[in-house]
N, C-alpha and C positions, 0 to 999 in steps of 0.2 A: 724739625719739630711742628705740630700741626696745632694750626690754632685754638685748638680747645685747650691747649694748656700751656699755651704763649705766654702766659702774664703770669704761673702757677710758678714761686718761688721752690729752685731748686730743680727747674724744669731741665737746666740741663745734666743733670747727672744720672748714672748709671740707672735705669729700668723709667724716665718720664716717658721713654718712646713707648715700651710698653703699657704703660700706663694709659697712653694717647689711646692706642691700638686699641684695649680694652673696653675704651670709652664710647668710641666711635663705631666697635660692634655693637653693643650694646641693642635689645631690642625694645628697651623703653628710654621715652627721653632725658635725661638727664644734665641738672644744672647746680654746680654749688656756688656760694655767696660765704666770703669771709667774714668776722666779726664785724666788721662796718658795713657790711651790705652791699657792700664790689662783687660782681661776678667774676668768680674766678675758672670757671668751667661750663663748657656747653659742647651738646656731642653733635654726631649728623642727624641725629633720630629728632634730636629737638629744633632744629633746622629744620626737618623736613614736614613738622607739625606747624612751624610759626613761621616759616621763612628766613628767620634771623639767620645769618649766616655765625659762627664763632669767631670771624674778627670781627664781623660787628657787635657782639654781645659781649665778649672778654671784655670786662675793664670797666663796664658803666655802673653807675652807682644804683641798684635795684632796677623795678622794673617802670619805673615812671615815667612817661610819655613816649613811652617804647614797644615795650611787653605790653604793657596795660596801661589801662586811663588812670587818668589823674582822679578818679572820683574809687578807682576798687584801689588802686595801687598801697595806700595806708595803711589799707583791712591785710593788701597780701603779705607789705611789710611786717607789720604788728604781728601775724600769726607765724611769719619765719624765724622773727625774732624769739618767739616763746616757742618754738622747734628747740633753739640751741641750748635753751638750758630743760627741757624736757626731758624724762625718762622714754628710753623707745622710739619708736616709728608713730608721728602724728599721721591721721587722714585729713585732707582737705578736698575742697572743690574751688576753685579761682575763674574768674574768666582773665582770658587772657587777650594777647592781641597779633594777628598776624601781621608778615610787614606789608599787603599786600591793604590791611584795614580791618579785616572780619572779625571780628570773634572768634572765641572757641574758648567752651568750656572745656577744662582738665581737670584730673582728679590726681591727686598729688597724694605720695609717702612722701613725708620729710623728718630727716634725723640728725641731731646735732654731731658737730664734731668737737672733737677736748683736745687741746692745744698740749703742749709739755708738762705745763703748771697745773693740767686740771680745767682750764675756766674752757669757758666757749670760745670756740677759734674759727666756727661759722656751721654751715648745714647744707646739707648736701639733698636736693629736690626732683623724687623721679616723678616724672609725668606721661599720660597717654590722654587723650581725648575721652570722652567720658563716656562715648555710646562704644568704645571699643570695649574700654573697663567693663562695661556693660556686658557686653558680649562674652566677654573674657570670667565675668563671676557667674553669669548664668549657663555658660558653660560645664562649670565647677559644679554649680549646683544642681545640677541637669545629674551631672555624674555621681554626686554623693545622693542624690534620690534615688537613685538606679540601684546602688550597691545598698542601697538603705533597705527601703521596706517598699520597693516594688512590686506591683501585680503578676508579674512575670519574672519567669527564668535570666539572669544576666548571665553571661560568663564571657570573661577574654582572654581570648586561646593565642598562647603564641606562635610564631613560625612554627614550633616544634609539635604543632597539636596536642602542647598541653596547658591544662588551664593554667592561666597568672592571679587571675581575678577572678573571686566568685560570689552573687548575690547569695542571702538570707534564702531565696524563694526559690533559686536554682539548687540551693544544698539537699533542702527539703526535697526537690524532685529527684535527685541524684540517692537520696538516701543513706549521704554521709555529711560529717562535718565540714563545713567551711577548709577550716588550715587542714583538713587532711585529704580533699582534692587535690591543692595545690602542685603544679609539676607532674602528677602522675599521667600514664597515658591513660589514654578515653578507654580502650580495651582492660583496664581492670574495673572500671565501672560498669559497660556495655557488654554483655555476652551477644549478642544479636543485634544486628544493625550499625554498628560499629563504622561497617567502611565504608555506609550509605555517609554517614556523618561524616568522614574522617574525608571522603571523597566531593562533599558538597564546603568543607572547609577549603580546603585544598586549590578547588574552584576559585573558592572567593579570593585567594593568596593570588590566585595566579593571572582571573581573568576582569575580577572586581566584584560587584555586590550585586547578587541576583537580581532582577527583575520584582518578582513577587515572593512572598514568603512560600515554602514547601511543607508539605506533614512527613515526617520521617516517622517508623513505627521504630522500635527498641526494646530492646528484652537486658532490664535492670539487675545486674548480681547484688542482693542484700542480705541481711543476716539472717530475715522472715522467709526467705527465697529469691524466686525469680519472679519480675512483674514484667508485664505486657503495657509499656505506655507507648500514646500517642502524641506527637509531640509536632505545633505549629509551629516552625523554625524560621527565623527572618537574620540573614546575615549582613553585615559589613565590613567591608574590610578599614582597618586603620595604617594609615601612615601619618606622618610626622609634621604637624605645618610646620616645621623650621626647616624641613629638607627642602632642596632643589630643585629639580630639573623634572621633564613630561612624565616620569617611571619614578618618583619616589620608592626605595624602600620600605615593600609594608611590615608593620610594626605589628603584626597579629592578624585574628580577629573577633570585633562585637557577637556574639552571637547570644541573639536572644529566642526565648520560648516561651510559649505556653501548652499544658496541658488540654487537650482536645478529648483524648481517650474515647471519653462516655459519650460526645457527643458524636464521635465518629463510630463508634461500634453503633449506637440508636439510627443511624443512617443506614449502615451497613445491614441494621436487622428489618429497618423498612423496604428497601431495595431489595433482599432475601424475601420478605415475604410478599410482597409486591408481584414480585416473577414467580413465586410457586403455584401463587392463586389464578394468576396467568394461564399456568401452565394447565392449572387446574382446568378453567377453562377452555381452553382449547383441548384438553385431553376427552372432557365431554364430549365438545362437538363432535369430535373424530369417532372417536367410541359411537357414537350415536348411528353412525353412518355403518358399520360393520353388524351384518346380521347371526354371525355367528358369536355367543356369547365369550366362551374361552376368547376369543379372537380379538375381541371389545375389550375383555378384560388386559391381555396381553397391549394394547393397545394407551390405555389409559397409564398402564408401567413405563411403557417408554416414554410417556410424558415427564411424566413424574423421577422417572431418572436424573433426568437434566438439572447438575448443579445440585444434586443430592446424595447420589450414592454411586458405586461403580457398578454393583451387581444387585440382581433380585432374585429371587428364587421363593415358587407359588409350591406349599402340601396341602396336596388335600385329605381330609381326614376319614377315613372310611368309617362303618359305624362300631368295628373294634376297638377305634382310638387308634388305631393305626396311620402314619401319617405316610403319605407317596406324590414322590416328588413328578408333577404337573407340566408346571412353564418354568424357565429361565433362560437369564445368560449367559451366551458362549463362555466357558470358564478362562478360555484365552483372546481370541483376540475382538476386541469391543465386537456389538451384534446387537438385533432386536430381540425382546422378550418373544421366546417360540415355546409351543407346547412340545413337548420330548415322547419320542417315537417310544421311550421304555416304561412310559406310565403304567402302574397298574402295578411294582414292583414295589413293596415297603421298603420305607429305608431303614437301615440295622442303626437309628439313634439309639443313645445312652441314655438311661433315664436323668443325669443331670443335664444331659443337652439343651441352650437353651430355645430351641422349639417345642419341645417337648414340655419342659415347665408355662411358656406360654399357651399350651395349649391344654394342660389341665390346669391352670389356674383359674379361667381364664385369663390372661391381662396380657400388657406388652413386656415385653424383656430387654435391658437393654444390657450388651457388655462387649468387653474387650480380650483379644485373646492374641498370643503369638504366631503370627503368619505361617501357614503349613501344618496346624494343628490339628490332627484329626478330625473335623465337625463334620466333613461330608458338604466342607462349600471349597469356592476356589484356593489353589494355594496363597494367593493374596491379600489374602482376606484377614483384617484385623478389628475392625470393630462391625458389630451387628445388632440391629434390629428387629428382634421379631414380634409381629403384630399378628393377633387374630384375625381371620375375616369373621365377620357376626352377621349373622341378617337371621330376621323370624327367630330371636333367642335362639339361635342354632351356629353352632362353631363349623364351618364349612372348611376349614384348615388354616394355616399358618403361609403370612409374608415373611420375607426375612432380606430385609436391606441390608447390604455389606458395601463396607470401604475399608478401601488399602490403607497400609500406614501414612502414606505423606498424606492423609486426610486426618482432621480431628475427628475424636470420637461422635459418636451420636448423642445431643442434648434432650434437653426439655421439650424447645421448641420442633427443635426434630418429629419429636414421640406424636407430637400435636397432630404435622402437616403427617406422619406416615399412617395414623390411624383412620384422619381423611380419605385418603390415598384407599386405603385397606376398605375403607366400609364402602366407595362406589364399585372396588372391585371384587368385593360380595355378592354388593347388590350384580351384577354383571352377572354374577356365575352362577345365582341362585336360581335354581331350578332347570339347570343345564346338564341334562341325562343324572349320570354319577354325582355330580354334584350338589342334590337335592337332598341328602340322606343326611352329611354331616352329627354330628354331635349335637344330642341336647345341652 
């Protein structure tokens, strides 16, 4: 029989050893006093905090003179007597004495014990050092704050990579109700980027938390169609604070994220703009060293194509309003823009062809089509941008920029860049032999 229950009436009954083991295995310090104020229980955590063993504590009358100063003992005894008759649990803070004479402030939860007749039979008192309790309460408060109204998404993911807890911000970002997200595979919510996201979660479970946050681009499935978003993600591996050993089994991953889509798109746009205008500057310097105007135009287009399009075609406009292919990139393997030896043969464009429409307006035309469509373009062309070559109030021809299906369609900012390139190409070609005629 352990000392913590040695003086408990009925300690020799079956189950007394189990009770002693349960009390000594608690993480909280626990003591109990009977109706007369005599200590009847004292577990190992109480011994650890105060230094008094169960053999030294059990049987003492109150705390006066050993576990508390006399000046404090009367107040402690009064509060414990009050807890015997008060309903529910009472929370107090006591200044207790360690065996070595040092004082320690503890936070206690006390609850009265009723006898067989319903009257007060004693009081149980669970306590811990105040700073430990404050740490615990602070952790609980932090958890509640994160899952209540945090300004970033917080998702607890279990070891099966399914959301176990989702805060309100994360639910809004994922486009679903909090309850409906729990236990669902991430692949049901994220159509693109789920492999990268699950890979990051698996890495955290296996190797621990990463050193720095990371950007993850995802496409979300929702009632209003798919949405492309960029999340700045941080991951923290969770392990039980009760587990022992150097490698405790993980409970899951805390995944925290913020939507940084607008910032990343703005940065991408700035980088793209900076690169394009740098290319134009280099193109102008290189073209200035070329004597032949057609070759100079080809040099300008070579620089402009980098990061912008896969192919470029240049059609010269005849005085009769026909278009003749003059410059082009190779339709097979990548190569530089070069004049065509077949120049002078009019192209058999249909009236609805984008290049014909751009010539008639005159104005830029954007379009997308199925690769392989018979428009006298390379077979892998899917997106086109047809820009008139204008100089001195005349249209000299049409420049067509083409992209493959693997690249996005041309957008408004692409149009502005293409028109700037076309104006420089037109200036280079203006007055170059047959290019000087054009259309008014």
